Residue, then its C-alpha position, 0 to 999 in steps of 0.5 A: m111470647k106465642r110468636i116466639f113459640r111458633i117460630g121456635l116449633l118451626a125451627v125445630l120441625l124444619l130441623a126435623a125434616i132436613g134430618f129426616f130427608g138428609f140422613a134417613p135414605g142413607i141410614a135405610e141403604r146401610s141397613m139393606n145393602v150389607i157387606d157381611g165381612g166374612e172371609l174372603l179367598e186368598v187371591s193368586d198371581e194367576a187370578r189377579e192376571l186372568h181377571a185383568s184380562l177379562t171383559i166382565v159383564d154383570l146382569h143385574g144391579d139396583t143402584l139406580l134406586w138409591d140416593r147417591d151419585l154413581l160417579d162417587d167412590g161410595a161409602r155405602g152399598h155395593m156399586d159405583l163407577p170407581r168400584l166397577m173400574r177396580g173390579n175390572v167390569a166392562l158392562q153393567i146392567f142397571s135395573s130400575v125397581t119400582k115397586m116392593p110389597r110391604g113385608q116382602n118375602y119369598e113365599s107369597n106377596s100381594a101387590d096392595t102395598d109398596n114400600i118404594t113410595p116412601l123411599v121415593i118421597g124421602q129422596l126428594q125425587p120429582v113429585r111426578t114419580w111419587g104416584s107413577l110407576l113408569e115415571r119412577s122408571l123414566f127418572h132412573a133412566e135419567k139418572l143414568d143418563r146424567a151419570v154419563a153426561a156428567d162423567e168428565w173422564g169419559v168412562l161411562r158409556t151408554i149401551r143401547s145398541h149392537e154398535d154400542i157394544s162393539t165399539l165398547v169391546d174395540h176400545r177396551s181391547n186396545s189395552e196398550s192405551w189405557l193406564r187403568a188408574p183409579y178413577g178421577v186421576k187427571g190426565a189418566a186414561h181408563p178403559p171405558i164401562g158400558a152401562m145398559f138400562s133394565v127394568e125389574g117388573l113390567h108393572n111400571l107399564e101401568g097396563d099399557l103396552a104402548n109404554l114399551q116403546v116409551l121405555y124403550d126410547a129411554g134406554m130399556r133393552m132388557a126387562g123382567l116381567v115381574h118382581f115380588f108380586d103378580n101383575e098384569l103380565a104374569g105370575s111371580m114366584h113370590g106372588v099369590e096366584k103364581g100363574g102364567l103369562t096372560p094375554m097381555g104378557r104374551d103380547a109384551i114378549r112379542q113386541m119385546e122380541r121384535m123391538g130388541i128387548i131382552v126378556d128376563i125370567a128372573h122372579c117368574s113363577r114356574a108357569c110364567v117360565a114354562d110359558v116364556l120358554a115355550m114361546a121365545k123365539r129369541p135368547v131368554v135371560s135369567s138376570h139374577g138368581g140361583v140354581q135349585a141343585a145348588c140351593e133349594e130356594n123357590r125362586n131358584l131354576t130347576d134342571d128343566e128350566i136351565r135346560g130350557v133357557a139354554v135351548t133358547a140360547g140364553v144365559i143364567g146369571i148367578g147371584y151372590w146373596p143367600g136366597a140365590v146360592c144359599d151363602t155369601s162365599p165366592r165358593a158358593i157362587a162358583k159351585a152354582m156356576r158349575h152346576v149349570r156348566d156341567l148340566v148344559g155347558i159353560e156357554y150358559v153361565a153368566l154373573g148376576s150379582d143383584f148388588d145394591g138390591a137390598v141384599t147381604v153379600r161378602f164383597d162389593t164390585s171392586q172385589l170381582v177377582q174373588v169370583t175369578q179365584a173361586l172359579l179357578d179353585e173350582g177347576f174352570s179353565h181360563e177359557e171357560i172363565r172368560l165365557a162365565m164372567g162376561g163373554n156369554a152375557l156379552r153374546v146374548i146381549q149384543r144379538g138380542i138388542i138387535p131390532l127384528d125390523p126387518p126379521m133377522p133369521p133365528l139365532p143358532a145355539p152356541e155350541r156345546s164345549s168338549 
């Protein structure tokens, strides 16, 4: 009788474990990556035609964090390859998130806790990732590489060099050869989509700058210095001290610029942003966020910081969630983009969705024509929309990932539009 009881108990525990590991990660994601169901814009024929002709670049998405196949048309979250295709995205930056503090907020967080570890274990990721932030990023890089290799239609392309981007643009520009049919239709040709790897917070260096090379070899071509807490490199806008660059942070920026890793100031404290802009010799990116003039959230850039990014010839990626634009509507996104344009010029405006970043948004990546329509409604010209939706970001990325060995002459700032 005791033996039967033990067997029954083990069976119950096994079923409970299967239920937890099989369903809990998906339930968690559904509760965090939300589409709010609010009103969408009526899309005009003009917007659809223009959108189909754009080269769209999104500077930030966190899809690699979650336990789903990037190639599948997902029932949750905001982004996957089929939806990228329907949204006509040309280049997507996939970020690696490795640590998030418990009770995360925009005001003050310590580095003492981590909500990613339970997710890593719950998703049954390799044991090497359970206790190592570096290994988590390497796993994310491998996950992206596996998706590219497994894409039997050859749509998803790895981007690691200036030449990779040139090839991507050349192949996409040959529009007559693409049927633009839904992903997965046998015999159909599809325009390629570039996938570039970045990281959100260089705490994954684990205190050793030699790991920049490890991450570079894994494909990292953009890196945010901090996330929601202060680390060994710099202060976060959401950290406790909110300080500037540390000596290690300054060394990291020098090495990143030499290697061809774009410096991302998203989540940086005011002191950190000021220090980065003062020492930058290459274009600096704010990959995802907003601007204070349109939304007075602490992480959003002031006008002086916007001007500082422009001086480096960088770009500012505008996000789609309330913390970035104080709303989820396409019109709020367009208004933030308009402020950057009016302050420093259209050449510095870009997209930074933060899709799948535990955010609530109005639409997923398949519906990016909503942004195109909002920009038209806001009075942007067709050429301005081409630049804002991807042309500017492509310019910065294409030049920013060129290593400086031998040294490359300083990049001139783009000409201001009239």
